[in-house]
C-alpha positions in Angstrom: 106.8 105.5 87.6 104.7 102.4 87.9 105.9 100.4 90.9 106.6 102.5 94.0 107.9 100.8 97.1 107.5 101.6 100.8 110.5 101.4 103.0 109.7 100.7 106.6 111.9 102.5 109.1 112.1 102.1 112.8 113.7 105.2 114.3 113.0 106.1 117.9 114.0 109.7 117.2 110.9 110.1 115.1 108.7 109.6 118.2 109.7 113.1 119.5 109.4 114.6 116.0 106.0 113.1 115.5 104.7 114.4 118.9 106.1 117.9 118.4 105.0 118.2 114.8 101.8 116.2 114.4 99.9 116.3 117.7 98.5 119.8 117.4 97.0 119.1 114.0 95.6 115.7 115.2 94.1 117.4 118.2 92.2 119.8 115.9 91.1 117.2 113.4 90.0 114.6 116.0 88.5 117.1 118.4 89.7 118.1 121.9 87.6 115.7 123.9 88.3 112.6 121.7 92.0 113.5 121.6 92.1 113.7 125.5 90.3 110.4 125.7 92.7 108.6 123.3 95.8 109.9 124.9 94.7 109.2 128.5 93.6 105.7 127.5 97.1 105.0 126.2 99.1 106.9 128.7 97.0 107.6 131.9 97.7 111.0 133.5 99.9 112.3 130.7 97.5 114.8 129.1 97.5 118.4 130.3 95.3 121.0 128.6 98.3 123.2 128.0 99.9 121.7 124.9 103.5 122.7 125.8 103.4 120.8 129.1 101.6 117.9 127.5 104.2 117.6 124.7 107.0 117.8 127.2 105.3 115.1 129.4 104.7 112.8 126.5 108.3 113.1 125.1 109.6 112.3 128.6 107.3 109.3 128.9 108.7 107.9 125.6 112.3 108.5 126.7 111.6 106.8 130.1 110.0 103.8 128.4 112.3 103.6 125.3 113.2 99.9 125.8 109.6 98.8 126.0 108.5 101.0 123.2 111.3 100.0 120.7 110.6 96.4 121.5 106.9 96.9 120.8 107.6 98.7 117.5 110.0 95.9 116.4 107.3 93.2 117.1 104.5 95.2 115.4 106.7 96.2 112.4 107.5 92.6 111.6 103.7 91.9 111.3 103.0 95.1 109.4 105.9 94.5 106.9 104.9 90.8 106.4 101.2 91.8 105.8 102.1 94.7 103.6 103.9 92.5 101.1 100.5 91.1 100.1 99.2 94.5 99.1 102.4 96.3 98.0 102.2 95.9 94.2 98.4 96.4 94.0 98.6 99.6 96.2 101.4 101.0 94.0 99.4 100.4 90.9 95.9 101.4 92.1 96.6 104.7 93.9 97.7 106.5 90.7 94.7 105.1 88.9 92.2 106.2 91.6 93.8 109.6 92.2 95.1 110.5 88.8 98.4 111.4 90.4 101.6 109.6 89.5 104.2 108.6 92.1 107.1 111.2 92.2 109.6 108.8 93.8 110.6 105.2 93.6 110.6 104.7 97.4 108.7 106.4 100.2 109.8 106.1 103.9 107.2 104.9 106.3 108.3 105.6 109.9 106.8 103.2 112.3 106.0 105.2 115.4 104.3 104.1 118.6 103.0 107.6 119.4 100.3 107.6 116.8 97.5 106.4 119.0 94.5 107.4 116.8 95.0 105.4 113.7 96.9 103.8 110.9 98.5 101.3 113.1 101.4 103.6 114.1 102.4 104.6 110.5 103.7 108.0 109.5 104.6 108.4 105.9 107.4 110.8 104.9 106.8 111.8 101.3 110.4 112.7 100.6 112.4 110.3 98.4 115.1 108.1 99.8 
């Protein structure tokens, strides 16, 4: 499969999923002190060293600020999608050449989430096919 495509999805429900399922691994990978710094820089006072309470606080923050967050995602996603078009074909062709692994699906979902504060301009890729 030569030309894979990314499908950008804005789904507010993915915020909670991302926080519940990805924060623990990010915390380990980034390191505790850096993780605390990044979270508190973006949402002051939200981080608590007990992960359960922290996740609950963060999910509540996103629910309380849904209108602002979805508006921000919509604005940023337009820019991301427009800029991505420039690289789409080359990315689709180059990754299999570099890695030696062919694409398994024609399309991959890219969930645009605002809760990924530490990189990739709020992108979470779901490797399941559409």
